[in-house]
Structure formats: C-alpha cells, structure tokens
TORPA-4810 file (N, C-alpha, C, O; in nm, 3 decimals):
<nodes>
NODE_1_-0.769_0.829_1.410_-0.870_0.785_1.321_-0.841_0.887_1.219_-0.776_0.983_1.260_M
NODE_2_-0.883_0.885_1.061_-0.870_0.917_0.975_-0.960_1.041_0.965_-1.028_1.059_1.066_H
NODE_3_-0.980_1.139_0.856_-1.049_1.259_0.851_-1.200_1.178_0.763_-1.301_1.248_0.747_P
NODE_4_-1.198_1.058_0.721_-1.318_1.009_0.646_-1.349_0.882_0.742_-1.447_0.817_0.706_H
NODE_5_-1.284_0.837_0.853_-1.345_0.707_0.910_-1.275_0.566_0.835_-1.176_0.571_0.763_G
NODE_6_-1.330_0.477_0.860_-1.281_0.338_0.815_-1.379_0.252_0.731_-1.381_0.129_0.718_N
NODE_7_-1.488_0.375_0.661_-1.598_0.321_0.570_-1.577_0.198_0.485_-1.638_0.091_0.478_D
NODE_8_-1.459_0.254_0.414_-1.473_0.141_0.303_-1.424_0.030_0.348_-1.462_-0.068_0.285_I
NODE_9_-1.345_0.005_0.444_-1.297_-0.147_0.463_-1.329_-0.210_0.569_-1.271_-0.318_0.589_L
NODE_10_-1.432_-0.159_0.669_-1.485_-0.195_0.802_-1.362_-0.230_0.918_-1.384_-0.278_1.030_G
NODE_11_-1.231_-0.194_0.863_-1.091_-0.269_0.930_-1.017_-0.146_0.964_-0.954_-0.114_0.863_N
NODE_12_-0.994_-0.053_1.070_-0.923_0.053_1.126_-0.785_0.013_1.094_-0.715_0.096_1.036_D
NODE_13_-0.735_-0.108_1.127_-0.589_-0.127_1.073_-0.579_-0.112_0.950_-0.523_-0.014_0.902_A
NODE_14_-0.656_-0.255_0.841_-0.626_-0.219_0.746_-0.649_-0.074_0.651_-0.584_-0.042_0.552_L
NODE_15_-0.742_-0.015_0.702_-0.756_0.134_0.640_-0.636_0.238_0.702_-0.594_0.326_0.627_Y
NODE_16_-0.600_0.229_0.796_-0.445_0.281_0.837_-0.384_0.247_0.729_-0.353_0.338_0.652_S
NODE_17_-0.356_0.131_0.702_-0.214_0.098_0.611_-0.237_0.111_0.471_-0.145_0.142_0.394_Q
NODE_18_-0.392_0.082_0.419_-0.419_0.176_0.266_-0.369_0.325_0.278_-0.282_0.385_0.214_L
NODE_19_-0.444_0.360_0.370_-0.411_0.552_0.368_-0.261_0.555_0.385_-0.225_0.656_0.325_Y
NODE_20_-0.162_0.499_0.434_-0.023_0.540_0.424_0.023_0.511_0.325_0.109_0.575_0.264_L
NODE_21_-0.037_0.393_0.286_0.027_0.359_0.106_0.028_0.420_0.029_0.117_0.435_-0.055_V
NODE_22_-0.124_0.498_0.041_-0.164_0.587_-0.040_-0.122_0.709_-0.052_-0.107_0.765_-0.161_T
NODE_23_-0.098_0.764_0.065_-0.005_0.893_0.094_0.094_0.891_0.032_0.118_0.978_-0.052_E
NODE_24_0.187_0.778_0.060_0.365_0.802_0.009_0.339_0.770_-0.135_0.398_0.851_-0.207_V
NODE_25_0.253_0.654_-0.220_0.272_0.683_-0.312_0.215_0.791_-0.406_0.220_0.796_-0.529_L
NODE_26_0.145_0.899_-0.298_0.110_0.977_-0.364_0.198_1.097_-0.381_0.205_1.176_-0.474_G
NODE_27_0.264_1.090_-0.268_0.401_1.172_-0.267_0.520_1.188_-0.415_0.595_1.272_-0.464_K
NODE_28_0.474_1.036_-0.443_0.600_1.006_-0.561_0.515_1.048_-0.679_0.565_1.109_-0.774_F
NODE_29_0.363_1.009_-0.673_0.329_1.061_-0.809_0.320_1.205_-0.807_0.349_1.251_-0.917_V
NODE_30_0.288_1.299_-0.714_0.312_1.431_-0.705_0.476_1.490_-0.751_0.511_1.606_-0.776_S
NODE_31_0.544_1.385_-0.752_0.698_1.447_-0.805_0.745_1.373_-0.908_0.859_1.395_-0.946_R
NODE_32_0.677_1.286_-0.962_0.716_1.237_-1.075_0.747_1.335_-1.175_0.675_1.431_-1.206_A
NODE_33_0.882_1.297_-1.233_0.970_1.186_-1.246_1.103_1.191_-1.142_1.191_1.105_-1.131_P
NODE_34_1.092_1.316_-1.071_1.141_1.254_-0.934_1.170_1.235_-0.845_1.083_1.278_-0.769_R
NODE_35_1.292_1.167_-0.762_1.276_1.078_-0.687_1.271_1.130_-0.537_1.309_1.245_-0.518_A
NODE_36_1.231_1.059_-0.439_1.203_1.128_-0.294_1.332_1.051_-0.183_1.397_0.960_-0.233_L
NODE_37_1.352_1.081_-0.081_1.441_1.001_-0.023_1.321_0.987_0.157_1.213_1.031_0.196_T
NODE_38_1.424_0.904_0.204_1.316_0.883_0.362_1.337_1.008_0.411_1.242_1.078_0.445_V
NODE_39_1.420_1.035_0.417_1.403_1.196_0.493_1.294_1.290_0.452_1.227_1.348_0.537_E
NODE_40_1.272_1.308_0.315_1.187_1.392_0.251_1.028_1.328_0.288_0.930_1.395_0.319_Q
NODE_41_1.034_1.200_0.277_0.888_1.151_0.330_0.903_1.146_0.442_0.788_1.148_0.484_L
NODE_42_0.990_1.137_0.557_0.958_1.139_0.700_0.920_1.288_0.709_0.812_1.292_0.769_E
NODE_43_0.960_1.413_0.676_0.906_1.546_0.692_0.804_1.555_0.660_0.731_1.614_0.740_Q
NODE_44_0.734_1.504_0.521_0.612_1.546_0.478_0.521_1.432_0.554_0.407_1.476_0.547_E
NODE_45_0.518_1.333_0.607_0.435_1.245_0.634_0.430_1.213_0.796_0.344_1.144_0.850_T
NODE_46_0.522_1.266_0.850_0.535_1.275_0.984_0.569_1.106_1.061_0.605_1.083_1.176_G
NODE_47_0.547_1.024_0.968_0.620_0.884_1.001_0.770_0.868_1.008_0.854_0.951_0.972_R
NODE_48_0.791_0.746_1.061_0.913_0.723_1.153_1.030_0.696_0.980_0.982_0.676_0.868_S
NODE_49_1.157_0.705_1.008_1.244_0.693_0.881_1.233_0.490_0.878_1.237_0.429_0.771_A
NODE_50_1.222_0.432_0.986_1.261_0.312_0.987_1.129_0.265_0.946_1.162_0.157_0.897_K
NODE_51_0.984_0.272_0.929_0.850_0.265_0.874_0.836_0.276_0.758_0.794_0.188_0.682_E
NODE_52_0.885_0.433_0.718_0.918_0.455_0.571_0.979_0.359_0.450_0.936_0.320_0.341_L
NODE_53_1.112_0.341_0.530_1.195_0.251_0.497_1.133_0.095_0.428_1.133_0.039_0.319_F
NODE_54_1.097_0.077_0.530_1.042_-0.072_0.523_0.892_-0.094_0.414_0.849_-0.195_0.358_K
NODE_55_0.842_0.048_0.417_0.736_0.044_0.296_0.779_0.082_0.183_0.702_0.049_0.092_L
NODE_56_0.889_0.150_0.143_0.973_0.148_0.043_1.017_0.030_-0.013_0.991_-0.002_-0.129_C
NODE_57_1.088_-0.042_0.069_1.130_-0.167_0.023_1.010_-0.263_-0.019_1.024_-0.322_-0.126_K
NODE_58_0.901_-0.283_0.047_0.774_-0.371_-0.016_0.714_-0.271_-0.133_0.685_-0.328_-0.238_R
NODE_59_0.697_-0.152_-0.128_0.658_-0.085_-0.267_0.756_-0.098_-0.421_0.717_-0.066_-0.534_L
NODE_60_0.899_-0.157_-0.383_0.991_-0.212_-0.468_0.971_-0.329_-0.492_0.994_-0.368_-0.606_C
NODE_61_0.918_-0.426_-0.387_0.874_-0.593_-0.378_0.757_-0.580_-0.499_0.751_-0.659_-0.592_Q
NODE_62_0.705_-0.516_-0.489_0.540_-0.498_-0.557_0.585_-0.406_-0.707_0.513_-0.381_-0.803_E
NODE_63_0.695_-0.379_-0.691_0.735_-0.317_-0.849_0.659_-0.184_-0.878_0.651_-0.134_-0.990_Q
NODE_64_0.593_-0.118_-0.738_0.563_0.007_-0.804_0.653_0.135_-0.798_0.631_0.237_-0.863_L
NODE_65_0.762_0.114_-0.708_0.875_0.163_-0.670_1.033_0.129_-0.752_1.045_0.023_-0.814_L
NODE_66_1.131_0.212_-0.745_1.237_0.146_-0.790_1.380_0.231_-0.750_1.393_0.346_-0.790_Q
NODE_67_1.466_0.178_-0.683_1.548_0.234_-0.615_1.619_0.323_-0.703_1.619_0.299_-0.824_P
NODE_68_1.681_0.427_-0.657_1.724_0.573_-0.726_1.891_0.499_-0.760_1.962_0.457_-0.669_H
NODE_69_1.926_0.495_-0.888_2.037_0.434_-0.966_2.183_0.511_-0.841_2.293_0.460_-0.820_P
NODE_70_2.152_0.585_-0.808_2.256_0.657_-0.766_2.306_0.718_-0.615_2.410_0.740_-0.553_E
NODE_71_2.158_0.729_-0.600_2.154_0.733_-0.409_2.074_0.643_-0.356_1.969_0.590_-0.394_Q
NODE_72_2.180_0.628_-0.207_2.082_0.525_-0.143_2.000_0.545_-0.061_2.029_0.650_-0.004_P
NODE_73_1.899_0.497_-0.019_1.769_0.514_0.062_1.700_0.624_-0.021_1.638_0.711_0.040_Q
NODE_74_1.706_0.626_-0.167_1.622_0.726_-0.248_1.538_0.617_-0.346_1.583_0.511_-0.389_C
NODE_75_1.411_0.669_-0.370_1.305_0.556_-0.472_1.263_0.643_-0.560_1.269_0.761_-0.524_W
NODE_76_1.207_0.611_-0.704_1.110_0.714_-0.780_1.030_0.581_-0.811_1.055_0.463_-0.786_Q
NODE_77_0.908_0.654_-0.884_0.827_0.531_-0.935_0.871_0.470_-1.057_0.938_0.542_-1.131_L
NODE_78_0.844_0.343_-1.095_0.878_0.223_-1.151_0.813_0.242_-1.301_0.878_0.232_-1.406_S
NODE_79_0.688_0.266_-1.293_0.625_0.340_-1.408_0.545_0.496_-1.460_0.590_0.608_-1.435_S
NODE_80_0.467_0.478_-1.506_0.431_0.627_-1.534_0.311_0.648_-1.421_0.237_0.570_-1.361_G
NODE_81_0.326_0.776_-1.424_0.220_0.835_-1.304_0.099_0.773_-1.300_0.056_0.716_-1.199_V
NODE_82_0.012_0.784_-1.463_-0.126_0.784_-1.499_-0.181_0.595_-1.447_-0.292_0.548_-1.427_G
NODE_83_-0.053_0.539_-1.442_-0.085_0.372_-1.426_-0.088_0.350_-1.317_-0.119_0.232_-1.301_T
NODE_84_-0.064_0.428_-1.174_-0.061_0.391_-1.024_-0.219_0.391_-1.005_-0.294_0.476_-1.053_V
NODE_85_-0.254_0.293_-0.938_-0.422_0.330_-0.883_-0.429_0.286_-0.746_-0.322_0.252_-0.696_T
NODE_86_-0.521_0.281_-0.684_-0.565_0.265_-0.553_-0.560_0.096_-0.545_-0.566_0.066_-0.426_L
NODE_87_-0.554_0.015_-0.602_-0.566_-0.113_-0.631_-0.419_-0.149_-0.609_-0.395_-0.232_-0.522_E
NODE_88_-0.320_-0.098_-0.676_-0.198_-0.094_-0.664_-0.172_-0.074_-0.507_-0.093_-0.152_-0.454_D
NODE_89_-0.231_0.021_-0.434_-0.198_0.048_-0.258_-0.256_-0.060_-0.210_-0.189_-0.129_-0.133_A
NODE_90_-0.381_-0.098_-0.241_-0.420_-0.246_-0.146_-0.350_-0.358_-0.215_-0.298_-0.410_-0.116_F
NODE_91_-0.315_-0.426_-0.308_-0.253_-0.505_-0.302_-0.098_-0.506_-0.236_-0.054_-0.613_-0.193_R
NODE_92_-0.027_-0.401_-0.232_0.060_-0.384_-0.161_0.040_-0.399_-0.022_0.128_-0.460_0.039_C
NODE_93_-0.067_-0.351_0.046_-0.079_-0.369_0.182_-0.188_-0.541_0.210_-0.208_-0.588_0.322_V
NODE_94_-0.233_-0.593_0.103_-0.285_-0.715_0.115_-0.159_-0.836_0.114_-0.167_-0.939_0.181_I
NODE_95_-0.047_-0.803_0.032_0.068_-0.856_0.038_0.168_-0.872_0.164_0.244_-0.964_0.195_A
NODE_96_0.146_-0.782_0.210_0.233_-0.736_0.342_0.161_-0.802_0.466_0.218_-0.853_0.562_E
NODE_97_0.008_-0.790_0.444_-0.042_-0.894_0.551_-0.069_-0.997_0.597_-0.093_-1.039_0.710_R
NODE_98_-0.058_-1.077_0.406_-0.031_-1.221_0.380_0.131_-1.264_0.426_0.146_-1.363_0.499_R
NODE_99_0.225_-1.202_0.390_0.380_-1.214_0.446_0.394_-1.244_0.609_0.463_-1.330_0.663_A
NODE_100_0.304_-1.144_0.673_0.264_-1.110_0.784_0.218_-1.273_0.873_0.285_-1.341_0.952_R
NODE_101_0.087_-1.291_0.822_0.042_-1.439_0.844_0.117_-1.554_0.823_0.132_-1.638_0.911_V
NODE_102_0.161_-1.563_0.722_0.266_-1.663_0.682_0.384_-1.713_0.843_0.400_-1.814_0.911_R
NODE_103_0.454_-1.541_0.839_0.569_-1.560_0.942_0.496_-1.610_1.074_0.550_-1.706_1.130_T
NODE_104_0.357_-1.546_1.143_0.290_-1.574_1.245_0.258_-1.696_1.225_0.275_-1.751_1.334_D
NODE_105_0.216_-1.786_1.135_0.160_-1.928_1.146_0.265_-2.020_1.145_0.241_-2.133_1.189_R
NODE_106_0.406_-1.988_1.093_0.520_-2.059_1.106_0.568_-2.052_1.224_0.638_-2.148_1.257_K
NODE_107_0.552_-1.948_1.320_0.566_-1.957_1.470_0.527_-2.033_1.552_0.590_-2.096_1.637_K
NODE_108_0.374_-2.029_1.521_0.293_-2.081_1.602_0.258_-2.242_1.594_0.214_-2.309_1.688_T
NODE_109_0.291_-2.295_1.447_0.265_-2.418_1.369_0.355_-2.516_1.380_0.388_-2.570_1.274_N
NODE_110_0.412_-2.560_1.493_0.492_-2.656_1.504_0.489_-2.769_1.474_0.588_-2.823_1.425_T
NODE_111_0.361_-2.841_1.501_0.301_-2.948_1.416_0.208_-2.930_1.303_0.133_-2.833_1.290_Q
NODE_112_0.222_-3.072_1.190_0.109_-3.013_1.135_-0.005_-2.991_1.159_-0.060_-3.039_1.259_P
NODE_113_-0.079_-2.894_1.049_-0.225_-2.861_1.050_-0.302_-2.968_1.111_-0.249_-3.076_1.087_A
NODE_114_-0.396_-2.977_1.173_-0.519_-3.057_1.153_-0.605_-3.032_1.032_-0.626_-2.925_0.974_A
NODE_115_-0.647_-3.142_1.008_-0.747_-3.127_0.886_-0.850_-3.024_0.881_-0.875_-2.951_0.785_R
NODE_116_-0.918_-3.027_1.020_-1.042_-2.912_1.002_-0.952_-2.742_0.988_-0.990_-2.641_0.929_M
NODE_117_-0.856_-2.760_1.046_-0.786_-2.606_1.060_-0.767_-2.587_0.918_-0.800_-2.479_0.868_Q
NODE_118_-0.704_-2.700_0.829_-0.677_-2.675_0.698_-0.791_-2.625_0.605_-0.791_-2.541_0.515_R
NODE_119_-0.902_-2.715_0.663_-1.052_-2.662_0.550_-1.086_-2.545_0.572_-1.119_-2.466_0.484_E
NODE_120_-1.082_-2.517_0.714_-1.141_-2.355_0.736_-1.034_-2.250_0.693_-1.069_-2.137_0.658_I
NODE_121_-0.899_-2.288_0.697_-0.813_-2.196_0.608_-0.853_-2.156_0.431_-0.875_-2.050_0.371_D
NODE_122_-0.847_-2.292_0.394_-0.927_-2.309_0.264_-1.052_-2.232_0.239_-1.063_-2.175_0.131_L
NODE_123_-1.153_-2.223_0.332_-1.252_-2.165_0.321_-1.258_-2.030_0.318_-1.321_-1.959_0.239_L
NODE_124_-1.163_-1.989_0.441_-1.165_-1.826_0.444_-1.089_-1.748_0.330_-1.119_-1.637_0.288_V
NODE_125_-0.969_-1.841_0.284_-0.880_-1.793_0.179_-0.981_-1.775_0.074_-1.020_-1.661_0.048_T
NODE_126_-1.031_-1.884_0.009_-1.102_-1.830_-0.098_-1.248_-1.753_-0.077_-1.280_-1.719_-0.191_Q
NODE_127_-1.322_-1.722_-0.011_-1.387_-1.601_0.046_-1.313_-1.490_0.030_-1.360_-1.393_-0.030_A
NODE_128_-1.175_-1.489_0.086_-1.143_-1.381_0.081_-1.109_-1.326_-0.064_-1.118_-1.211_-0.109_A
NODE_129_-1.066_-1.444_-0.124_-1.002_-1.408_-0.267_-1.110_-1.360_-0.357_-1.095_-1.284_-0.453_M
NODE_130_-1.215_-1.409_-0.318_-1.340_-1.353_-0.399_-1.362_-1.188_-0.340_-1.354_-1.105_-0.430_G
NODE_131_-1.383_-1.144_-0.227_-1.421_-1.055_-0.186_-1.278_-0.933_-0.235_-1.297_-0.813_-0.259_I
NODE_132_-1.156_-0.996_-0.240_-1.027_-0.906_-0.294_-1.065_-0.892_-0.433_-1.065_-0.773_-0.466_N
NODE_133_-1.103_-0.981_-0.539_-1.109_-0.962_-0.677_-1.186_-0.856_-0.693_-1.164_-0.772_-0.780_Q
NODE_134_-1.302_-0.849_-0.598_-1.404_-0.732_-0.596_-1.342_-0.580_-0.567_-1.379_-0.472_-0.613_N
NODE_135_-1.265_-0.601_-0.502_-1.226_-0.482_-0.418_-1.113_-0.435_-0.523_-1.124_-0.316_-0.554_V
NODE_136_-1.016_-0.497_-0.579_-0.937_-0.489_-0.668_-1.017_-0.389_-0.782_-0.982_-0.275_-0.811_F
NODE_137_-1.111_-0.448_-0.827_-1.176_-0.455_-0.937_-1.235_-0.276_-0.936_-1.223_-0.200_-1.032_Q
NODE_138_-1.297_-0.240_-0.802_-1.338_-0.103_-0.785_-1.218_-0.053_-0.750_-1.211_0.049_-0.817_Y
NODE_139_-1.148_-0.059_-0.705_-0.996_0.026_-0.691_-0.917_0.069_-0.799_-0.859_0.174_-0.826_L
NODE_140_-0.930_-0.033_-0.852_-0.868_-0.014_-1.003_-0.919_0.139_-1.080_-0.832_0.206_-1.135_R
NODE_141_-1.019_0.173_-1.079_-1.083_0.279_-1.128_-1.031_0.408_-1.109_-1.041_0.500_-1.190_Q
NODE_142_-0.952_0.411_-0.951_-0.940_0.530_-0.896_-0.742_0.551_-0.951_-0.651_0.485_-0.901_F
NODE_143_-0.728_0.636_-1.038_-0.588_0.660_-1.069_-0.527_0.793_-0.951_-0.588_0.895_-0.916_S
NODE_144_-0.392_0.748_-0.910_-0.322_0.847_-0.833_-0.275_0.946_-0.897_-0.238_1.036_-0.821_L
NODE_145_-0.254_0.975_-1.055_-0.225_1.091_-1.093_-0.323_1.216_-1.052_-0.285_1.332_-1.068_D
NODE_146_-0.447_1.186_-0.999_-0.524_1.297_-0.916_-0.457_1.364_-0.853_-0.479_1.485_-0.849_C
NODE_147_-0.333_1.296_-0.771_-0.310_1.350_-0.693_-0.174_1.425_-0.710_-0.100_1.463_-0.620_L
NODE_148_-0.154_1.442_-0.864_-0.053_1.529_-0.905_-0.113_1.668_-0.932_-0.122_1.709_-1.048_K
NODE_149_-0.156_1.744_-0.825_-0.237_1.863_-0.848_-0.181_2.027_-0.790_-0.253_2.124_-0.764_V
NODE_150_-0.031_2.019_-0.781_0.051_2.119_-0.775_0.193_2.099_-0.803_0.234_1.983_-0.789_S
NODE_151_0.266_2.178_-0.834_0.433_2.177_-0.843_0.465_2.135_-0.703_0.552_2.047_-0.691_A
NODE_152_0.402_2.190_-0.582_0.461_2.159_-0.462_0.421_2.009_-0.409_0.479_1.960_-0.313_G
NODE_153_0.333_1.952_-0.467_0.307_1.794_-0.436_0.244_1.806_-0.311_0.278_1.723_-0.226_G
NODE_154_0.138_1.914_-0.272_0.029_1.901_-0.181_-0.050_1.775_-0.172_-0.117_1.742_-0.270_M
NODE_155_-0.049_1.694_-0.053_-0.138_1.586_-0.049_-0.273_1.655_-0.059_-0.288_1.755_0.010_F
NODE_156_-0.380_1.611_-0.142_-0.522_1.690_-0.093_-0.583_1.645_0.049_-0.571_1.535_0.104_P
NODE_157_-0.630_1.724_0.081_-0.720_1.672_0.231_-0.849_1.642_0.173_-0.911_1.587_0.264_Q
NODE_158_-0.937_1.650_0.051_-1.059_1.630_0.062_-1.064_1.485_0.021_-0.955_1.428_0.010_Q
NODE_159_-1.198_1.402_-0.008_-1.207_1.255_-0.051_-1.150_1.215_-0.154_-1.198_1.306_-0.221_K
NODE_160_-1.092_1.159_-0.227_-1.079_1.073_-0.351_-1.182_1.044_-0.467_-1.241_0.936_-0.467_L
NODE_161_-1.192_1.088_-0.513_-1.325_1.113_-0.633_-1.273_1.055_-0.752_-1.155_1.076_-0.780_S
NODE_162_-1.348_0.981_-0.831_-1.278_0.987_-0.968_-1.253_1.105_-1.042_-1.317_1.209_-1.024_F
NODE_163_-1.141_1.091_-1.142_-1.079_1.223_-1.228_-1.156_1.254_-1.359_-1.121_1.347_-1.431_C
</nodes>
C-alpha cells in the first residue's frame, strides 16, 4: 500500500503502476539532462532490473525516454523537463494495460467473438474512453518538473500538488 492510499483511481493495481511510472519518470526529471542506467534506477527504487528495463522500454515506446546513444541500458528524457506531466505517466500505464488485454484476448479467443461480446466490449470501451479523457485532462495539470527539487534528485515523500 502506498502512503496516500489508492484514492485517485479506486484500483490498487492501476494506482501502483501509476505510482511506479511517476517515480521512475521523476528520477529522470530530477537528473535531466543526464541519463540514468537500470542499475541506478534499481538502487533508487528497490525494483528489479528486469521490471525497470521493461518499463524504460515502454517509456521509450511512449516517446517519454530515449536510449542513450553510447551506453546500453541507459536512457534520458526525450523532451524538456517542464513538458512531462502525470498525464504522460497515466498514458503509459493505460497503453501497457491495453497491450496486455489484447494479448490475453488473443490467447483466450480462438473463435470469433459473439455479437453480444463485441457489443459489451464496444460499450465498455466507449465508457472507458470518456473517463480516460477526463482523467487525462486533469492529470495534464501536474508537471513532473515539481520533482526536480534538489541537485541530489530526492523523490519527495509528500503528496503531489500544483506547482
């Protein structure tokens, strides 16, 4: 459980992923323009190298990070510090979840989906898109440059707020 609970999204798994992505992006923001290695992230977050490597690859796919041109398993922000927001972190989490759902569906759906199943999928997708648009709009207001609080790049322990 995180220090502030899962009040934001009402889903602990989703909140945990958003928290992790925000924490990792915060590490890059606090050190910008310098790059970070998987080993540095592993030491600072306590997460496994495998998990962090996958996350950094996902952040590259979402164009938030870019590989360091000369060092393997080393990344840097792909844009300016002030442009990274909680919306970016949330989009990354949602993209990963969508990819996982597509993979799961391919594994379980060997026959064409029934008409009712397609209608349910469409209805739920439309509702989720509407909710996500509202969430994106709100999270866009929170820039991660708030996390660039010290030269040492300490991740703040207090709640995030408007800068």
